[in-house]
C-alpha positions in Angstrom: -106.6 -47.8 101.8 -105.3 -43.9 101.8 -102.5 -43.8 105.2 -100.2 -41.0 106.3 -98.0 -40.3 108.5 -99.4 -37.0 110.5 -99.6 -35.6 113.8 -101.9 -35.3 116.3 -102.6 -31.7 118.6 -103.5 -31.1 122.1 -105.5 -28.9 123.8 -103.1 -26.0 123.7 -102.9 -26.1 119.5 -99.3 -28.0 120.0 -98.4 -30.7 118.2 -98.6 -33.5 120.6 -96.9 -37.6 118.8 -97.2 -38.6 115.3 -99.3 -40.8 114.3 -100.9 -43.1 111.6 -103.7 -42.2 110.1 -106.1 -44.6 107.8 -108.9 -43.9 106.0 -110.9 -46.8 104.5 -114.6 -47.7 103.0 -115.9 -47.8 106.8 -113.8 -46.3 109.2 -111.4 -43.7 109.1 -108.2 -44.7 111.7 -105.5 -43.4 114.2 -102.8 -45.7 115.2 -100.3 -44.2 118.0 -97.1 -44.5 116.8 -94.3 -45.8 118.7 -92.8 -43.3 121.8 -89.0 -44.3 120.8 -89.5 -42.3 117.8 -90.0 -39.4 119.3 -86.4 -39.3 121.1 -85.6 -35.3 121.7 -83.2 -34.0 120.6 -80.0 -31.3 120.7 -78.8 -28.9 118.0 -76.5 -27.0 118.2 -76.9 -23.3 116.7 -73.0 -22.0 115.2 -71.2 -23.1 118.6 -67.2 -22.0 118.7 -65.5 -24.6 116.2 -63.0 -24.9 118.9 -65.1 -27.8 120.7 -64.7 -30.3 117.8 -63.1 -31.8 115.7 -63.2 -35.4 113.3 -66.7 -35.7 111.5 -69.5 -33.7 112.7 -73.3 -35.0 113.8 -75.8 -32.2 113.3 -78.0 -33.2 116.0 -77.6 -35.1 119.6 -80.2 -37.0 120.6 -80.8 -36.9 124.2 -83.6 -38.7 125.4 -82.0 -40.6 128.7 -82.6 -37.7 130.9 -82.3 -38.8 134.6 -78.6 -38.2 136.1 -75.5 -37.3 134.6 -73.1 -38.6 132.7 -70.4 -41.7 133.9 -66.7 -39.8 133.3 -64.5 -41.5 130.5 -61.0 -41.7 129.4 -58.7 -42.9 126.4 -60.5 -46.1 124.5 -62.1 -47.0 127.6 -66.4 -46.6 128.5 -68.6 -47.4 130.9 -72.1 -48.1 129.2 -74.8 -46.5 131.0 -78.3 -46.3 131.1 -80.8 -43.3 132.0 -83.0 -45.0 135.0 -85.5 -42.3 133.8 -86.8 -41.3 130.8 -89.0 -38.4 129.3 -91.1 -38.7 126.4 -92.3 -34.6 126.6 -93.4 -32.1 128.6 -97.2 -31.5 130.2 -98.8 -29.0 128.6 -99.4 -27.1 131.4 -95.9 -26.4 132.6 -95.8 -22.6 133.9 -93.6 -19.8 131.9 -92.8 -17.0 133.5 -89.9 -14.1 133.5 -90.5 -13.3 129.5 -88.2 -11.3 127.9 -86.2 -10.0 124.9 -82.4 -10.7 124.6 -80.0 -9.8 121.8 -77.6 -11.6 120.7 -74.8 -10.0 118.8 -73.0 -12.4 116.1 -69.0 -12.6 116.9 -67.1 -11.9 113.4 -66.2 -15.0 112.2 -68.5 -16.4 114.8 -72.1 -17.9 115.9 -74.8 -17.5 118.3 -73.4 -19.5 120.8 -76.4 -21.8 122.0 -77.3 -25.3 121.8 -81.5 -26.0 121.7 -83.7 -29.3 121.8 -87.2 -30.2 122.2 -90.2 -29.0 119.9 -93.6 -29.1 119.0 -92.9 -32.6 118.3 -93.3 -32.9 121.9 -95.4 -31.0 123.2 -92.8 -28.6 124.3 -91.0 -24.9 123.0 -87.2 -25.0 122.0 -85.2 -24.7 125.3 -81.3 -23.5 125.3 -79.8 -27.0 126.1 -76.8 -25.3 127.0 -74.4 -21.0 126.6 -71.2 -21.8 125.3 -69.1 -19.3 127.8 -66.9 -17.0 126.5 -69.1 -16.6 122.8 -72.3 -14.1 121.7 -74.6 -15.2 124.1 -73.0 -16.1 127.1 -71.9 -12.0 126.4 -75.6 -10.7 126.9 -75.5 -12.6 130.3 -79.2 -12.9 130.2 -79.5 -16.5 128.4 -79.6 -19.5 130.8 -79.8 -23.4 129.7 -83.8 -24.2 130.7 -85.0 -20.8 129.1 -87.9 -21.6 126.4 -87.6 -19.6 123.1 -90.8 -18.2 122.3 -89.7 -15.5 119.5 -87.0 -15.4 116.7 -87.0 -11.8 115.5 -90.7 -11.0 116.6 -91.8 -14.1 114.7 -93.5 -16.7 117.3 -91.8 -19.7 117.5 -93.3 -21.6 120.7 -95.5 -23.6 119.0 -92.5 -24.8 116.0 -91.2 -27.7 115.2 -87.6 -28.4 116.1 -85.7 -28.2 112.9 -88.4 -25.0 112.1 -87.0 -23.2 114.4 -82.8 -24.0 114.2 -84.0 -23.4 110.3 -85.1 -19.5 112.1 -81.5 -18.9 114.5 -79.5 -19.8 111.2 -80.6 -17.6 109.5 -81.5 -14.7 111.6 -78.8 -12.5 110.0 -75.3 -10.6 112.9 -77.8 -9.8 114.9 -81.3 -11.4 116.6 -83.5 -10.9 119.4 -84.3 -13.6 121.1 -88.1 -13.4 123.1 -87.4 -16.2 125.6 -88.7 -17.7 129.7 -88.2 -19.2 132.0 -89.1 -23.0 131.8 -90.0 -24.5 135.2 -89.9 -28.5 133.7 -86.7 -27.7 131.8 -84.8 -29.3 134.8 -86.3 -32.5 133.4 -85.9 -32.3 130.1 -82.2 -31.0 130.5 -81.5 -33.4 133.2 -77.7 -35.2 131.5 -78.3 -39.4 131.4 -77.9 -41.7 133.7 -74.5 -42.8 135.1 -72.9 -46.1 136.4 -70.7 -44.2 138.3 -70.9 -44.6 142.2 -70.9 -40.8 142.2 -73.8 -38.7 144.4 -76.1 -36.8 142.8 -74.3 -33.4 144.4 -71.0 -34.5 142.5 -72.4 -35.1 139.1 -75.2 -32.7 139.0 -75.1 -29.3 137.1 -78.1 -26.7 137.7 -79.9 -27.1 134.6 -80.4 -22.8 135.1 -76.3 -22.4 134.9 -74.6 -21.8 132.1 -72.4 -25.6 131.2 -68.4 -25.4 131.0 -67.1 -25.8 127.3 -65.4 -28.7 126.9 -62.2 -28.5 125.7 -58.7 -31.2 124.6 -61.5 -33.5 122.7 -60.7 -36.1 121.0 -62.4 -36.8 117.4 -62.5 -40.3 117.4 -64.0 -40.7 121.4 -65.5 -38.1 124.0 -64.5 -36.8 127.4 -67.4 -35.7 129.6 -66.8 -35.1 132.7 -68.6 -36.4 136.3 -68.7 -32.7 137.2 -71.4 -32.6 134.7 -69.7 -30.5 131.4 -72.1 -31.3 128.1 -69.6 -32.7 125.4 -70.5 -30.9 122.5 -72.3 -32.9 119.8 -70.0 -33.1 117.4 -67.5 -35.6 119.5 -70.5 -37.7 120.7 -69.5 -41.4 119.9 -72.4 -44.1 118.7 -72.3 -46.0 121.5 -72.7 -42.9 123.5 -75.9 -41.4 120.8 -77.3 -45.1 120.1 -77.3 -44.9 124.6 -78.8 -41.6 124.8 -81.7 -42.4 122.1 -83.1 -45.0 125.0 -86.6 -45.0 126.2 -88.2 -45.4 129.8 -92.2 -46.5 128.7 -92.9 -45.8 132.8 -93.6 -41.7 132.6 -95.1 -41.9 129.2 -99.0 -41.4 129.5 -100.7 -44.7 129.1 -103.2 -44.4 125.7 -105.2 -46.4 123.1 -102.8 -47.5 120.8 -105.9 -47.1 117.8 -108.4 -45.0 117.3 -111.4 -46.3 115.3 -114.3 -43.6 114.2 -116.9 -44.9 112.2 -117.8 -43.3 109.2 -121.2 -43.9 109.1 -123.6 -40.5 110.3 -119.9 -39.0 111.4 -119.0 -35.4 110.5 -115.5 -33.7 109.4 -114.7 -29.7 111.3 -112.1 -28.2 109.8 -113.0 -25.0 111.5 -112.9 -24.1 115.7 -115.8 -25.0 117.1 -118.9 -23.1 116.4 -116.9 -20.2 114.9 -115.7 -18.7 111.8 -112.4 -19.0 112.0 -110.4 -22.0 109.9 -108.2 -24.9 111.8 -104.9 -24.2 109.7 -103.7 -27.2 108.3 -106.0 -29.0 110.9 -108.9 -30.8 110.2 -110.9 -33.5 113.2 -113.3 -36.9 112.9 -116.3 -36.7 115.3 -118.3 -39.9 115.4 -122.1 -40.4 115.4 -121.7 -41.4 119.0 -119.2 -37.6 119.7 -116.0 -39.6 120.0 -113.3 -37.4 117.8 -110.2 -38.6 116.5 -108.4 -34.9 118.0 -106.7 -32.3 116.3 -104.6 -33.8 112.9 -102.3 -31.7 112.0 -101.2 -32.1 108.3 -97.7 -30.6 106.8 -99.6 -28.2 104.7 -102.8 -26.9 103.5 -102.6 -28.8 100.3 -102.5 -32.3 102.2 -104.9 -31.2 105.0 -107.3 -30.1 101.3 -106.5 -33.5 100.1 -107.4 -35.3 103.7 -110.8 -33.6 104.3 -111.8 -34.4 100.2 -111.0 -38.0 101.1 -112.8 -38.1 104.6 -115.9 -36.3 102.8 -116.0 -38.5 100.2 -116.0 -41.5 102.1 -118.6 -40.7 104.8 -121.2 -39.2 102.0 -120.7 -42.8 100.8 -121.6 -44.5 104.0 -124.3 -41.7 104.7 -125.3 -43.3 100.5 -125.0 -46.8 101.5 -127.3 -46.4 104.5 -129.6 -44.1 102.8 -130.2 -47.0 100.4 -130.7 -49.7 102.9 -133.2 -47.6 105.2 -135.0 -46.9 100.9 -135.4 -50.3 100.6 -137.6 -51.2 103.6 -139.2 -47.5 103.8 -141.7 -44.7 102.0 -141.0 -42.0 101.4 -138.1 -42.1 100.0 -134.5 -40.0 101.3 -133.1 -38.1 98.4 -129.4 -37.3 100.3 -128.6 -36.8 104.1 -126.0 -35.3 106.4 -123.8 -32.9 108.6 -124.5 -29.3 107.7 -123.4 -26.5 109.7 -126.1 -23.7 110.3 -126.0 -20.2 111.9 -129.1 -17.9 111.5 -128.3 -15.3 108.1 -128.1 -12.4 110.0 -126.0 -9.7 109.3 -122.0 -9.9 109.6 -121.6 -7.8 112.4 -123.2 -9.7 115.0 -121.9 -12.1 117.0 -123.3 -15.5 115.6 -122.7 -18.8 116.6 -122.4 -22.2 113.7 -124.2 -25.3 114.9 -123.8 -28.7 114.0 -127.4 -30.1 111.9 -128.4 -33.3 110.1 -130.3 -32.5 107.7 -132.3 -34.9 105.2 -134.6 -34.7 102.0 -137.9 -36.8 102.1 -141.0 -36.8 100.2 -140.0 -33.4 99.0 -139.5 -31.9 102.1 -136.6 -30.7 104.0 -135.9 -31.9 107.6 -133.4 -29.8 110.0 -132.3 -32.6 113.3 -129.7 -32.2 115.9 -128.5 -35.5 115.3 -128.9 -38.0 112.4 -133.1 -39.9 113.1 -133.4 -43.3 114.7 -136.4 -44.1 114.7 -140.5 -43.3 112.8 -141.0 -41.2 115.3 -138.3 -38.2 115.2 -139.2 -37.6 111.6 -143.2 -37.2 112.4 -142.0 -34.9 115.5 -139.5 -33.0 113.5 -139.8 -29.1 114.3 -138.1 -27.5 111.5 -139.6 -28.9 107.6 -139.7 -27.2 104.7 -141.9 -28.0 101.7 -139.1 -28.3 98.5 -142.1 -26.4 96.2 -142.5 -23.5 98.4 -138.9 -23.5 99.1 -135.4 -21.4 97.1 -131.9 -23.1 97.2 -128.7 -20.3 96.8 -126.0 -21.0 96.6 -123.9 -17.9 98.8 -120.7 -17.0 96.2 -117.2 -15.2 98.3 -116.7 -13.4 99.0 -119.7 -10.7 98.6 -122.5 -13.1 100.0 -121.3 -14.6 102.4 -122.2 -14.1 106.2 -118.8 -14.2 107.7 -115.5 -16.4 107.1 -117.1 -19.7 106.5 -116.7 -21.1 102.5 -118.5 -23.0 101.0 -122.3 -21.6 102.3 -125.4 -22.3 100.5 -128.8 -21.1 102.2 -132.2 -22.3 101.9 -135.6 -20.2 102.6 -139.1 -21.1 103.0 -141.9 -18.9 103.6 -141.3 -16.3 105.8 -139.1 -18.4 108.1 -135.0 -16.9 108.4 -133.2 -18.8 106.0 -131.7 -22.4 107.0 -127.9 -20.8 105.9 -125.4 -23.4 106.0 -121.4 -25.0 105.5 -119.9 -26.9 104.4 -116.7 -28.4 104.8 -115.4 -28.7 101.1 -116.2 -27.2 98.0 -117.4 -31.3 96.5 -119.8 -31.3 99.5 -121.3 -28.0 98.7 -121.9 -29.4 94.7 -123.4 -32.3 96.3 -125.7 -30.6 98.4 -126.7 -28.2 96.1 -127.8 -30.8 93.6 -129.4 -33.3 95.8 -131.7 -29.7 97.1 -132.8 -29.3 93.3 -133.3 -32.8 92.4 -135.5 -32.7 95.4 -137.2 -29.8 94.5 -137.9 -30.5 91.2 -139.0 -34.2 92.4 -141.6 -31.7 94.4 -142.7 -30.3 91.7 -142.9 -33.3 89.7 -145.1 -35.2 91.8 -147.5 -32.5 92.3 -148.1 -31.1 88.8 -150.2 -27.8 90.6 -150.8 -25.9 93.7 -153.2 -23.3 94.3 -152.7 -20.3 96.9 -156.2 -17.6 98.0 -155.8 -14.3 96.7 -158.0 -11.6 96.1 -158.9 -9.6 92.8 -160.7 -5.8 93.5 -161.3 -7.5 96.6 -163.1 -10.4 95.3 -161.9 -13.9 96.2 -160.1 -16.3 93.8 -157.3 -18.2 93.6 -153.7 -18.0 92.0 -153.8 -21.4 90.1 -149.9 -22.7 88.8 -149.5 -25.8 86.6 -147.3 -27.6 85.6 -148.4 -28.1 82.2 -150.3 -25.6 81.2 -148.9 -22.7 83.2 -150.5 -19.6 85.2 -154.1 -18.9 85.7 -156.5 -16.5 88.0 -159.4 -18.1 88.5 -162.6 -16.0 90.2 -164.0 -18.6 93.4 -168.1 -17.9 93.1 -168.2 -17.7 89.8 -165.2 -20.4 88.7 -164.6 -17.6 85.2 -160.8 -17.9 84.6 -159.6 -13.9 84.8 -156.7 -14.8 82.6 -154.2 -17.3 81.9 -150.6 -17.4 81.1 -148.2 -19.8 79.5 -144.3 -20.3 81.4 -142.8 -19.2 78.1 -145.2 -15.5 78.6 -143.8 -15.1 82.2 -141.1 -12.3 81.9 -141.1 -10.6 85.6 -142.7 -10.4 88.7 -142.4 -8.2 91.6 -143.7 -7.3 95.2 -144.0 -5.2 97.4 -142.8 -6.6 100.5 -146.2 -8.1 101.8 -149.1 -8.7 99.7 -149.2 -7.4 96.5 -147.5 -9.7 93.6 -147.7 -8.0 90.1 -146.4 -10.5 87.0 -145.8 -9.5 83.4 -146.7 -11.6 80.4 -145.7 -11.0 76.9 -149.2 -10.4 75.3 -148.7 -12.7 72.3 -151.5 -11.3 70.2 -150.8 -7.1 70.9 -147.3 -7.9 71.0 -147.4 -6.0 74.8 -147.1 -6.1 78.2 -149.8 -7.1 80.4 -148.9 -6.5 84.2 -151.4 -8.8 86.0 -151.8 -7.7 89.8 -153.4 -8.7 92.8 -153.2 -9.4 96.7 -152.1 -13.2 98.6 -151.0 -13.2 102.3 -148.6 -15.7 101.1 -147.0 -14.2 98.6 -143.0 -15.5 99.1 -144.5 -19.0 99.2 -146.3 -18.5 96.3 -143.3 -17.4 94.7 -141.0 -19.7 95.5 -143.4 -21.8 94.0 -143.3 -20.5 91.0 -139.9 -19.9 90.5 -139.6 -23.9 91.4 -142.4 -24.7 88.3 -140.4 -22.4 86.7 -137.0 -24.2 87.4 -138.1 -27.4 86.9 -139.9 -26.7 83.8 -136.9 -25.1 81.8 -134.9 -27.6 83.2 -136.5 -30.4 81.0 -135.7 -28.7 78.3 -132.4 -27.0 79.0 -130.4 -28.8 81.0 -127.6 -27.1 81.8 -130.9 -24.4 82.9 -129.4 -24.5 87.0 -126.5 -24.3 86.2 -126.9 -21.0 84.0 -129.1 -19.8 86.6 -126.7 -20.2 89.7 -124.0 -18.4 88.3 -126.1 -15.4 87.0 -127.9 -15.2 90.8 -131.2 -15.0 89.6 -132.5 -15.7 93.0 -130.9 -12.7 94.1 -133.5 -10.6 95.0 -136.0 -12.6 95.4 -133.7 -14.3 98.9 -132.9 -10.5 99.2 -136.5 -9.6 99.9 -137.3 -12.2 102.4 -134.0 -11.3 104.4 -135.0 -7.4 104.5 -138.4 -7.3 103.7 -138.4 -4.1 102.4 -139.6 -2.1 99.3 -140.5 -3.1 95.7 -138.9 -5.0 93.8 -139.2 -6.6 90.5 -137.2 -10.2 89.6 -137.0 -12.1 86.2 
């Protein structure tokens, strides 16, 4: 069982809620953590030291948000509990009045503001207090309820609370804050509930007005005026801190505590849907029934890559287990299957969309489906089927051979059709598919043993034959005379004119010269791909490392380019 505490993102890409993500052999499970762990907190940013005495509490939890705190004097305190609480603001709260405010720190002083909120609560960081007479107050342009969108042009609207605080504390003697009025701020900044009998008109402080500074604060006990004064975080007592973390679950949207996605026939997505734009440190798992985990946010790229690799391996394991069960009952056997992303193999400048495809290798053929096949008839009715012994698989080396920004791509070329250009979610997935396609091609060659193609030589009907044991030969149809024959080891190069003319260069062992044999074939590319498949299968028996060598050297580049571009004579060894 693999598990970690991660975040789940909302529709606007903000971190919405902490979740526990668990992965086992059959499911990925998203468990919502209790809401009490997400109290909105307030942090003072270099606020005036004159307001505190005694030890400082760096962050003040302020989750109870219904009405003002009651008056407290001496050692007597009244117990208060918020009648209403808030876990996070809706993602669609309107924001207006964007402006840039420059603050200059006073000598030996700070910015003079307190902030609360952050992406972990589904809201931007908000200014909760502006200290009178301090640097921020002197601008006359900052008020409680303003959302901080950028610090010195660095966007922070979707950052966590602590990250924004770090930016504010390290911004230097002068900082330019991009802010705007956040219409939902009154719910977040509303003080805690009071047990006193004061009316709202007597106890409420309008959130858009600067809150006054508290003076004469005792080191062991804070005094909060019933007129709505907000005590500095350093003077908050333990009782106040405990009470302020109380949450009222009645205002939290109802949601399932746990989401379970079966791994069988599931797929993982690390890109924004349909694009080549990668999500930053995020992934999403989508089940066969299209149920989704939501967009899961990791702390960094290493953690994201680790989870993507683990989930991809678990999905592959579940799929292979199902494949073995199917193969016990049905023929021909499936050798590999799973999800890929596909786009048309056009130039990178073209606007392209990626689509999810389910690909299966079965009985020497490659099948491309919209979804996993469930019935035998779906295999028979599949509209995109490619014979593996007449196909060419190529792994695309970044960045030169990629069509866009997606990594881990391979293509399967068949006849005159555009290549099946696919992208995988991880390097491990790409290696599994590459190996599986090559093995399926070799199996198809071993099963076929020989292939024949109609052609013509000097206007005479002929048959070109490639045989796994004997090699190549050209036979005249009328007389059955063998015009020429060569072994696989004698083939040195091949070329075509982009249409029907094919030329093979063979080493003549008797004369030690190169024999060039040309003929016409209307199915030139299937013939060339077949020769390549037979040659690769033959050499792999002699040299087990042949496949690695041929991939490293991109031996198939020229043949694939010929298929895509269709221009000029080409040679390939």
